[in-house]
Structure formats: structure tokens, C-alpha cells
N, C-alpha and C positions, 0 to 999 in steps of 0.2 A: 222479277224481282230479282234476279240475279246479277245483270248488268245495269249501269246507270245510262242514262240517256245524256243528250246534249242539254237539255232543259234540266235536269238534276244539277249537272256541272255549273250552268250559269247561274242557278240559284245559290248554289256554294259561293261561286265566285262574287255576288251582290253581298252576301251576308257577309264574307270576308271584308269587303272594302267597307263595308257601313261599320264594321267593329274596329278595324284596324285604321282606315284611311288611306287615301292613297299615297301620301307623304311617307308612312311611315311603311308601307310596302317597298316603295322605290328606296328608302334607305336600305332596308334586309337584302331587297335584289342586289343593291349595289356592294353590300357586305360580301355575300354570297359569291359574287362575282370575283371580287377581290381576292376571297379564300380560294376559290377555285385556281385565279391566276397564280398566286403566289406557291400554292401546291404544284401547277405544272411545272413552274421555274424552277422549285426545289427539286424537282424529279430530274428534270434538264441538266441542273448544276450537279446532281449527284452521280448521272452518266458521263458527265464531261469530267469529273474528277476520278472517276475509275479509268476512263481512257488515261487521263494523265497520270495516272498512279501506275499503270501497266506500262507504258512508254518509260517510266524512269526505273522501274523493275527490270526493264530490257535492256536499258542502259547501266545497271549495276554491274553485268557482270563484264564492261570494258574495262581495259587496264588504260589508264591515263599515264603517260610519260612526262616526267618532269624533274626538277632538282629541288632539294630543299636546301636553304640558306639560314644561317644564324643571324638574327639582326645584331648590329653593331651599335651600340650605345654611346652618344656624347658624353665625354667627362668634362 
């Protein structure tokens, strides 16, 4: 009684397919897959932005040599 056999799962699968239909289940699967892919892309993008932020922080301590000039206007 504690564990379910393969026959229990097959019966549940058949009932779910009869209730929802294969087209609706396929759409749910595509939506779920798109959500997982979006989550993975967001995590990857977050780690890349963290790496680029660290690189900017590393460069923030460097001195840039240059010269400032006043812009001349035409009258």
C-alpha cells in the first residue's frame, strides 16, 4: 500500500489524458519548458553581469591620464 506500482501510474496517466486532452498537456509542457529555459537564461545572465561588474570594480582603481580642454563656441 505504501508504494505505487507502474500500473497505478499508467491508470493516473490515462485519466489525466482523458480529462485534459493531449493538446492541452502539450501546451502545458511547452509553457513549462519555456519557463525553465527563461529561468536558466536569467541565472546565466546574472552571473555574467556579476562578472562584468567585478571587472569594472577592478578597473575603477586605475588612473586614466588625459587633458581637459574648454570647448570654444563660435559667435
